[in-house]
C-alpha positions, 0 to 999 in steps of 0.5 A, spaced: 739 209 528 733 213 527 732 217 520 735 224 520 728 226 518 724 228 524 716 229 523 713 235 525 709 234 531 705 240 534 703 240 540 696 240 539 697 233 535 701 230 541 695 232 546 690 229 541 694 223 541 695 223 549 688 224 550 686 219 545 690 214 548 688 215 555 680 215 552 682 208 550 685 206 556 679 209 560 674 205 556 677 199 556 678 199 564 671 201 564 669 195 560 673 191 564 671 193 570 663 192 568 665 185 566 668 184 573 663 186 577 658 183 573 661 177 574 662 178 581 654 179 581 652 173 578 657 169 582 654 171 588 647 170 585 649 163 584 652 162 590 646 164 594 642 160 590 646 154 590 646 155 598 638 155 598 638 149 594 642 145 599 637 148 604 631 146 600 634 139 598 635 137 606 628 140 608 625 135 602 629 129 604 627 130 611 620 130 608 621 123 604 623 121 610 617 123 615 612 120 609 616 113 609 615 113 616 608 115 616 607 109 611 610 105 615 607 107 622 599 106 618 602 099 615 597 094 618 602 090 622 605 096 625 598 099 627 596 092 631 602 093 635 600 100 637 593 099 638 590 092 638 592 091 646 587 097 647 581 094 645 577 088 646 571 090 641 572 089 634 568 095 632 572 099 637 579 096 634 576 099 627 575 106 629 582 106 633 585 104 627 582 108 622 583 114 627 590 113 628 591 113 620 587 119 619 591 122 625 597 120 622 595 123 615 593 130 617 599 131 621 604 129 615 599 133 610 604 139 610 609 135 607 606 135 600 609 141 599 615 137 597 612 132 593 610 132 586 602 131 585 603 124 582 607 122 589 602 125 593 596 122 590 600 115 590 601 116 598 594 119 599 591 112 595 595 108 600 592 111 606 585 110 603 587 103 601 589 101 608 582 105 611 578 101 605 582 094 607 580 095 615 573 096 613 573 091 609 576 086 613 572 088 619 565 087 615 567 079 614 562 075 618 567 070 622 569 077 625 566 077 632 572 079 637 577 084 636 583 078 637 579 075 631 579 082 627 586 082 628 588 075 626 584 076 620 587 083 618 595 080 619 593 074 615 589 078 609 595 083 609 600 078 608 596 075 602 596 082 598 601 081 592 601 089 591 601 092 598 599 099 597 604 101 603 610 098 599 608 101 592 608 108 595 614 107 599 617 105 593 615 111 589 618 115 595 625 112 594 624 113 586 622 120 587 628 122 592 633 118 588 632 124 583 634 129 587 640 125 590 643 124 583 
């Protein structure tokens, strides 16, 4: 099968060929192992980052939920349900309503870490609008008793076309939706 001619291969040539083949195989093995370990390292880092993102997402969604609840709690009808029966004096009712809004706001202020600056401004504006609404309504000359103030607050609140609380809640839903898709 092979021609009768034999190549003169010396021992040194054979050793060089074997060493060269071994070096090539070793280099190839080193390169493959290097890429394999880099892949494993990157996969571990990605998995860790993904797990952290899931945790942050849960915290962020909980913050959106808390602020939605905050806005619901500072809406005029909800405030009056909670606080109106305690006061007979209109000035006392105004103070109770405003203190309640401010305390709710301060309690929920740390949640702003999870919101965009624009959303936090909208939420703060809604709180300030609710405070201003209470003050403006209480300043009406027809308000003589806490009951009259309650009735006027409810009727004027229901007349508002662009309710600041609803606008802020809508903004929260829009921003939260960005993280859910």
